[in-house]
N, C-alpha and C positions, 0 to 999 in steps of 0.2 A: 394630465393624466392623474387620476386618483390612485390611492394606494392599492385598491382592489384590482385595478387594471394592470399594475406592474407585476402582479403575481402571474398574470397570463402571458406576459411578454417573454419570448424566448431569450435565452442567454445572449445570443448575438445582438438582438435589438437593444438589450440593456447595456451591453458593452459599447455599442455604437453611441448610445445616448451619453454614456460616461465620457467617451473619447471626444465626441463632437461638442457637447455642451457642459461637460463637467457635472452632469446630472446626479445630484446627491441621492435622490430617491432610487435611481437606477443602481447606483453603487450599493446602497443599503439592501436592495433586493438580491443582487448578486452575492453580497456578503452573507445574507440570511441563507441562501440556497447552498452555498459552498463553504461556509465557515469551517466545518470539520476538516476541510482539505488544507487549511493553514496557508502560510506563505503569501499573505495578501500584499505585503509591501513589494515584494519582488514581482508578483503577478501584475500589480498595477503599473510598475515601472516598465514592464515588457509587454503589456497588453497590445500595443500597436504592432508587435511582431507576430502575434498569434494569427495563424493562417486559416483557421476553421476547417482543418483537414481531419480533426477529431473533435470530440465534445469538449466543452470548456472544462468540465470536471476531470477529464483525462489529462488535459494540459496542466491543470492545477496540481493534480497528484504527481505528475512528472516533476514539477518544480519542487514539490515537497520531498520527493525521493532524492533529487539532486542536492537539496539543502542538507538532508540527513547524511548523504555520502560525503559532502564537504566537511561537515562537523566530525564525522568519523575519521576522515583523513587528518584533520587538525589534531584530534585527540590521540590518535594511534600512530600517526606518521606513516600510514600505508593506505592503499586503496581498499574500499569495501566492494568486493566483486564476487560474483558467483563463479565458481571454477568449472561448472558443468558436470561435476561428478554425478554418477547415477545414484549413489548411495550416500547417506549422510555420514559424517564422522560419528564417533561415539557420542550419543546425545546427552547422557547424564549417568552418573553412577547409579547402580541399582540400590534401592533402599526399600524398606517395607512401607514407607510413607507414600501416600498419594501426592502427586505433584499437581498443584492447581493449574487451571487452563492458561492463565497469563504467564506463569513461569514456564510451562511447557512450550508455549509459543516463543518465548525469549530464548529458549535453548535450541531452537531449530537453527540449522544452517541459514545463512543470510538469504540465499535464493529461495529456499522453501518458505521461510518466514515472509518474505516480500510478496510472493505469489499468493500465499494463504490470506494475508491481510488484504491485498488488493481485490482478490476474488470474493472471499467469504465475508469480509467485513465491509469493504467499500463497494462491492457489487459490480466490479468491472468484468467485462467479457475477456476470454482468453486472447482474442485479437487485440483488444485495447491494452492488455497487459504486455503482450508481445511487442506492441508498438512502443510502449513506455520503456521497457527494459532491453529492447533490441534483441529479442529472442523469438523463436517461432511459436505460434499458438500451440502446437503440439508439445513443445517443451514446457510451456506454461501448464498445460493439462497434466503432464507427467510430474512436474514439480508439485502441483497441488495434491495429486494422489499420494506422492511420497510424504508430503508434509502432513496430510491427514493421518496417514498410517503411523508416522512417527509420533504425532500427538496422542493418538489412541494408545500406542504402546507405552508412552510415559504416564498417561492417566490411568491405565489399567495394566499394570505390570503383571507378568506371569506369577502365579503363586510360588513361593519358595518352600522347600522342605525344611524340617527342623534342623537338619544337619548343614543347612546353608546352600545346598545344591538346588538347581532348578527342579521343579516337580515334573 
């Protein structure tokens, strides 16, 4: 197969070529397609366990989430879990300065941030997010809505009066 034909091969065919023949070109194409999803060493180690019940990109993102959770546990000595609350904790102190988008996202509660990133940045559906996180698709939709509302509130705080009270 020439390079141009590898770009047309589905993920499953490339994964089979990698597993069966150690096909480096297949690996490179998979890598090119999914590099933003990270965790390649762990993914290659466990590729034979992937059951093709979801897309390869969903599976890779799940590995990435698990790696992040493991790192969080090691650093903070506790689990990184969404507690299912309907409303976020206090997001940030009110200031007159605008918070940039990246900072606003980092200030979101873990569940909100995870769903926002998976849906709006990575392009996963609510069903795929639910599968990865072990939540219902409706919960994913709710979390996304709350996350967007919280980010908007941080980026566009209500005007404050001169005496410091809300306008």
